[in-house]
DSSP file (Angstrom, degrees, kcal/mol; ACC not computed):
  #  RESIDUE AA STRUCTURE BP1 BP2  ACC     N-H-->O    O-->H-N    N-H-->O    O-->H-N    TCO  KAPPA ALPHA  PHI   PSI    X-CA   Y-CA   Z-CA
    1    1 A M              0   0    0      0, 0.0     2,-0.5     0, 0.0     0, 0.0   0.000 360.0 360.0 360.0 112.0   90.7   67.9   67.1
    2    2 A N        -     0   0    0      2,-0.0     2,-0.4     0, 0.0     0, 0.0  -0.779 360.0-159.1 -89.8 121.8   89.7   69.8   70.2
    3    3 A E        -     0   0    0     -2,-0.5     2,-0.5     0, 0.0     0, 0.0  -0.851  16.4-130.7 -98.9 135.6   92.5   71.6   72.0
    4    4 A K        -     0   0    0     -2,-0.4     2,-0.4     1,-0.0    -2,-0.0  -0.737  23.2-127.6 -83.9 132.0   92.0   72.5   75.6
    5    5 A K        -     0   0    0     -2,-0.5     2,-0.3     1,-0.1    -1,-0.0  -0.624  22.2-121.5 -75.9 131.8   92.8   76.1   76.3
    6    6 A S        -     0   0    0     -2,-0.4     2,-0.9     1,-0.1    -1,-0.1  -0.575  14.2-153.8 -74.6 132.8   95.2   76.6   79.1
    7    7 A K        -     0   0    0     -2,-0.3     2,-0.2     2,-0.0    -1,-0.1  -0.631  23.2-177.5-103.0  72.5   93.9   78.8   82.0
    8    8 A S        -     0   0    0     -2,-0.9     2,-0.5     1,-0.1    -2,-0.0  -0.526  23.5-127.8 -77.5 141.7   97.1   80.1   83.3
    9    9 A K        -     0   0    0     -2,-0.2     2,-0.6     2,-0.0    -1,-0.1  -0.724  15.2-137.6 -89.6 126.7   97.0   82.2   86.3
   10   10 A V        +     0   0    0     -2,-0.5     3,-0.0     1,-0.2    -1,-0.0  -0.751  29.2 167.3 -82.8 123.3   98.8   85.5   86.0
   11   11 A I        +     0   0    0     -2,-0.6     2,-0.5     8,-0.0     8,-0.2   0.539  56.3  76.0-113.7 -15.0  100.7   86.3   89.2
   12   12 A A        +     0   0    0      1,-0.1     6,-0.1     6,-0.1    -1,-0.0  -0.867  51.6 177.8 -97.9 128.5  102.9   89.2   88.1
   13   13 A F  S    S+     0   0    0     -2,-0.5    -1,-0.1     1,-0.4     5,-0.1   0.548  71.8  10.0-113.0 -10.1  100.9   92.4   87.9
   14   14 A A  S >  S-     0   0    0      3,-0.4     3,-1.9     1,-0.0    -1,-0.4  -0.877  74.2-123.0-163.6 138.4  103.6   94.8   86.9
   15   15 A P  T 3  S+     0   0    0      0, 0.0    -1,-0.0     0, 0.0    -2,-0.0   0.729 109.6  43.7 -63.3 -21.7  107.2   94.0   85.8
   16   16 A E  T 3  S+     0   0    0     43,-0.1    43,-3.3    42,-0.0     2,-0.3   0.395 104.1  76.6-102.0   6.1  108.9   96.1   88.5
   17   17 A F  E <   -A   58   0A   0     -3,-1.9     2,-0.5    41,-0.2    -3,-0.4  -0.865  65.4-146.2-118.0 151.0  106.7   95.0   91.4
   18   18 A V  E     -A   57   0A   0     39,-2.6    39,-2.6    -2,-0.3    -6,-0.1  -0.965  15.6-145.7-117.9 126.4  106.6   91.8   93.4
   19   19 A S    >>  -     0   0    0     -2,-0.5     3,-1.0    -8,-0.2     4,-0.9  -0.298  30.8-104.4 -82.0 170.2  103.3   90.5   94.7
   20   20 A Q  H 3> S+     0   0    0     35,-0.3     4,-0.5     1,-0.2     3,-0.5   0.868 122.1  59.0 -63.3 -32.1  102.8   88.6   98.0
   21   21 A S  H 34 S+     0   0    0      1,-0.2    -1,-0.2   -10,-0.2     4,-0.2   0.673 113.3  37.3 -70.1 -17.4  102.5   85.4   96.0
   22   22 A L  H <> S+     0   0    0     -3,-1.0     4,-1.5   -11,-0.1     3,-0.3   0.429  87.0  95.1-114.2  -2.9  106.1   85.9   94.5
   23   23 A I  H  X>S+     0   0    0     -4,-0.9     4,-3.2    -3,-0.5     5,-0.7   0.897  82.4  55.9 -61.4 -38.3  107.9   87.3   97.4
   24   24 A H  H  X5S+     0   0    0     -4,-0.5     4,-1.7     1,-0.2    -1,-0.2   0.904 106.5  50.1 -57.2 -42.0  109.2   84.0   98.4
   25   25 A S  H  45S+     0   0    0     -3,-0.3    -1,-0.2     2,-0.2    -2,-0.2   0.785 119.1  36.4 -69.8 -26.7  110.8   83.4   95.1
   26   26 A V  H  <5S+     0   0    0     -4,-1.5    -2,-0.2    -3,-0.3    -1,-0.2   0.882 133.2  21.4 -92.5 -42.3  112.5   86.8   95.0
   27   27 A A  H  <5S-     0   0    0     -4,-3.2    -3,-0.2     2,-0.3    -2,-0.2   0.555  94.4-123.6-108.8  -7.9  113.5   87.3   98.6
   28   28 A G  S  <<S+     0   0    0     -4,-1.7     2,-0.3    -5,-0.7    -4,-0.2   0.691  78.1 100.5  79.3  14.8  113.5   83.7  100.0
   29   29 A I  S    S-     0   0    0     -6,-0.5    -1,-0.3     1,-0.0    -2,-0.3  -0.923  77.7-101.7-130.2 159.3  111.1   84.5  102.8
   30   30 A S     >  -     0   0    0     -2,-0.3     4,-2.4     1,-0.1     5,-0.2  -0.292  31.9-114.0 -73.3 163.3  107.3   84.0  103.1
   31   31 A H  H  > S+     0   0    0      1,-0.2     4,-2.2     2,-0.2     5,-0.1   0.822 119.1  56.0 -70.9 -26.6  104.9   86.9  102.5
   32   32 A T  H  > S+     0   0    0      2,-0.2     4,-2.4     1,-0.2    -1,-0.2   0.931 109.0  45.4 -66.6 -44.6  104.0   86.6  106.3
   33   33 A T  H  > S+     0   0    0      1,-0.2     4,-3.0     2,-0.2     5,-0.3   0.921 112.0  53.6 -64.3 -40.9  107.7   87.1  107.3
   34   34 A A  H  X S+     0   0    0     -4,-2.4     4,-2.6     1,-0.2    -1,-0.2   0.922 110.1  46.4 -57.0 -43.9  108.0   89.9  104.8
   35   35 A L  H  X S+     0   0    0     -4,-2.2     4,-2.0     2,-0.2    -1,-0.2   0.907 113.3  48.8 -65.5 -39.5  105.0   91.7  106.3
   36   36 A E  H  X S+     0   0    0     -4,-2.4     4,-1.4     2,-0.2    -2,-0.2   0.926 114.2  45.3 -63.0 -46.7  106.4   91.2  109.9
   37   37 A L  H  <>S+     0   0    0     -4,-3.0     5,-3.1     2,-0.2     6,-0.7   0.881 111.2  53.8 -68.5 -38.3  109.8   92.5  108.9
   38   38 A E  H ><5S+     0   0    0     -4,-2.6     3,-1.0    -5,-0.3    -1,-0.2   0.907 106.6  52.9 -62.7 -40.4  108.3   95.4  107.0
   39   39 A K  H 3<5S+     0   0    0     -4,-2.0    -1,-0.2     1,-0.3    -2,-0.2   0.852 109.2  48.0 -61.1 -34.8  106.3   96.3  110.1
   40   40 A K  T 3<5S-     0   0    0     -4,-1.4    -1,-0.3    -5,-0.1    -2,-0.2   0.458 119.1-111.1 -84.9  -3.7  109.6   96.4  112.2
   41   41 A G  T < 5S+     0   0    0     -3,-1.0    -3,-0.2    -4,-0.5    -2,-0.1   0.713  90.2 112.6  82.3  18.1  111.2   98.5  109.6
   42   42 A E  S   <S+     0   0    0     -5,-3.1    -4,-0.2    -6,-0.2    -5,-0.1   0.369  71.6  43.4-107.2   5.4  113.6   95.6  108.5
   43   43 A F  S    S-     0   0    0     -6,-0.7    -2,-0.1    -5,-0.1    19,-0.1  -0.980  99.7 -83.5-145.0 151.5  112.2   95.0  105.0
   44   44 A P        -     0   0    0      0, 0.0     2,-0.2     0, 0.0    -2,-0.1  -0.103  47.9-111.3 -57.0 153.8  111.2   97.5  102.3
   45   45 A K        -     0   0    0      1,-0.1    13,-0.5    -4,-0.1     2,-0.1  -0.582  31.3-109.5 -85.4 150.0  107.8   99.0  102.5
   46   46 A R        -     0   0    0     -2,-0.2     2,-0.3    11,-0.1    11,-0.2  -0.380  30.5-140.5 -72.4 156.4  105.1   98.0   99.9
   47   47 A R  E     -B   56   0B   0      9,-3.3     9,-1.9    -2,-0.1     2,-0.4  -0.853  16.2-109.2-116.8 153.2  104.0  100.5   97.3
   48   48 A K  E     -B   55   0B   0     -2,-0.3     7,-0.2     7,-0.2     5,-0.1  -0.679  28.6-131.3 -81.7 137.0  100.6  101.3   95.9
   49   49 A I    >   -     0   0    0      5,-2.4     3,-2.3    -2,-0.4     5,-0.4  -0.779  29.5-115.3 -89.0 114.8  100.2  100.3   92.3
   50   50 A P  T 3  S+     0   0    0      0, 0.0     3,-0.1     0, 0.0    -1,-0.1  -0.160  96.4   6.7 -50.8 132.8   98.7  103.3   90.3
   51   51 A G  T 3  S+     0   0    0      1,-0.2     2,-0.3     2,-0.0    -2,-0.0   0.500 116.2  91.2  74.5   3.6   95.3  102.6   89.0
   52   52 A K  S <  S-     0   0    0     -3,-2.3    -1,-0.2     2,-0.2     2,-0.1  -0.878  76.0-130.7-125.0 157.8   95.0   99.3   90.9
   53   53 A K  S    S+     0   0    0     -2,-0.3     2,-0.3    -3,-0.1    -5,-0.0  -0.276  80.1  93.6-100.3  51.5   93.7   98.3   94.2
   54   54 A R        -     0   0    0     -5,-0.4    -5,-2.4    -2,-0.1     2,-0.3  -0.886  57.0-151.3-136.3 163.2   96.9   96.4   94.9
   55   55 A T  E     +B   48   0B   0     -2,-0.3     2,-0.3    -7,-0.2   -35,-0.3  -0.909  18.4 167.4-130.1 161.3  100.3   96.8   96.6
   56   56 A G  E     -B   47   0B   0     -9,-1.9    -9,-3.3    -2,-0.3     2,-0.4  -0.979  38.2 -93.6-163.3 167.1  103.5   95.2   96.0
   57   57 A W  E     -A   18   0A   0    -39,-2.6   -39,-2.6    -2,-0.3     2,-0.4  -0.759  42.0-115.8 -89.3 134.3  107.2   95.5   96.8
   58   58 A Y  E >>  -A   17   0A   0    -13,-0.5     4,-1.8    -2,-0.4     3,-0.6  -0.557  22.9-135.5 -69.9 125.0  109.4   97.4   94.3
   59   59 A L  H 3> S+     0   0    0    -43,-3.3     4,-2.6    -2,-0.4     5,-0.2   0.820 102.0  55.6 -54.6 -37.2  111.8   94.8   92.8
   60   60 A G  H 3> S+     0   0    0    -44,-0.3     4,-2.0     1,-0.2    -1,-0.3   0.875 107.3  49.2 -64.1 -40.3  114.8   97.2   93.1
   61   61 A D  H <> S+     0   0    0     -3,-0.6     4,-1.7     2,-0.2    -1,-0.2   0.855 112.4  49.0 -73.0 -32.1  114.2   97.7   96.9
   62   62 A V  H  X S+     0   0    0     -4,-1.8     4,-2.4     2,-0.2    -2,-0.2   0.927 111.5  49.1 -69.8 -46.1  113.8   93.8   97.4
   63   63 A R  H  X S+     0   0    0     -4,-2.6     4,-2.4     1,-0.2    -2,-0.2   0.883 109.5  51.2 -62.9 -37.3  117.0   93.2   95.5
   64   64 A K  H  X S+     0   0    0     -4,-2.0     4,-1.0     2,-0.2    -1,-0.2   0.910 110.2  50.3 -66.3 -40.7  118.9   95.8   97.5
   65   65 A W  H  < S+     0   0    0     -4,-1.7     3,-0.5     1,-0.2     4,-0.3   0.920 111.5  47.7 -59.5 -46.9  117.6   94.2  100.8
   66   66 A V  H >< S+     0   0    0     -4,-2.4     3,-1.3     1,-0.2    -2,-0.2   0.889 109.3  52.9 -66.8 -39.8  118.8   90.7   99.6
   67   67 A A  H 3< S+     0   0    0     -4,-2.4    -1,-0.2     1,-0.3    -2,-0.2   0.735 106.1  56.7 -68.2 -19.8  122.2   92.1   98.6
   68   68 A G  T 3< S+     0   0    0     -4,-1.0    -1,-0.3    -3,-0.5    -2,-0.2   0.480  80.0 112.0 -89.4  -2.4  122.6   93.6  102.0
   69   69 A L  S <  S-     0   0    0     -3,-1.3     8,-0.1    -4,-0.3     2,-0.0  -0.437  75.9-106.6 -70.5 142.6  122.1   90.3  103.8
   70   70 A P        -     0   0    0      0, 0.0     2,-0.1     0, 0.0    -1,-0.1  -0.340  29.5-113.8 -69.7 150.0  125.2   89.1  105.6
   71   71 A F    >   -     0   0    0      1,-0.1     3,-1.8    -2,-0.0     6,-0.2  -0.507  46.1 -87.1 -72.7 153.2  127.2   86.1  104.3
   72   72 A V  T 3  S+     0   0    0      1,-0.3    -1,-0.1    -2,-0.1     3,-0.1  -0.407 117.6  20.6 -58.9 132.5  127.2   83.0  106.4
   73   73 A G  T 3  S+     0   0    0      1,-0.3    -1,-0.3    -2,-0.1    -2,-0.0   0.277  90.8 131.2  89.3 -10.7  130.1   83.3  108.9
   74   74 A D  S X  S-     0   0    0     -3,-1.8     3,-1.6     1,-0.1    -1,-0.3  -0.277  73.4-111.0 -67.9 159.4  130.4   87.1  108.7
   75   75 A A  T 3  S+     0   0    0      1,-0.3    -1,-0.1    -3,-0.1    -3,-0.0   0.765 119.8  59.1 -61.7 -25.2  130.4   89.1  112.0
   76   76 A N  T 3  S+     0   0    0     -5,-0.1     2,-0.9     2,-0.0    -1,-0.3   0.496  74.3 110.9 -83.8  -3.9  127.0   90.5  111.0
   77   77 A D    <   +     0   0    0     -3,-1.6    -5,-0.0     1,-0.2    -8,-0.0  -0.606  41.6 175.6 -75.7 103.4  125.5   86.9  110.9
   78   78 A T        +     0   0    0     -2,-0.9    -1,-0.2     2,-0.1     2,-0.1   0.304  33.7 123.1 -95.0   9.4  123.2   87.1  114.0
   79   79 A R  S    S-     0   0    0      1,-0.1     2,-0.1     3,-0.0     3,-0.1  -0.451  73.5-100.2 -70.3 145.2  121.7   83.6  113.5
   80   80 A A        -     0   0    0      1,-0.1    -1,-0.1    -2,-0.1     2,-0.1  -0.411  39.5-108.9 -69.9 137.7  122.1   81.3  116.4
   81   81 A A              0   0    0      1,-0.1    -1,-0.1    -2,-0.1    -3,-0.0  -0.378 360.0 360.0 -66.4 141.6  124.9   78.8  116.1
   82   82 A N              0   0    0     -3,-0.1    -1,-0.1    -2,-0.1    -2,-0.1   0.468 360.0 360.0 -86.6 360.0  123.7   75.2  115.7
């Protein structure tokens, strides 16, 4: 009986950091939008991962950003009305 070994792709590289491929799952925005908002100072800055040639968002920073988003209908809700 030959069993095929699964070749699962590891996408998390440190438990407290969020990669570009996971940012949508955590923050609900694409990595492109995250980078654009970061550039404008409206999203947390990425951090360098020690010993790696990678960067990622600190999960705590992203969670804080998400928690600070306005609720629908709040005075701070700046989305255009439909």
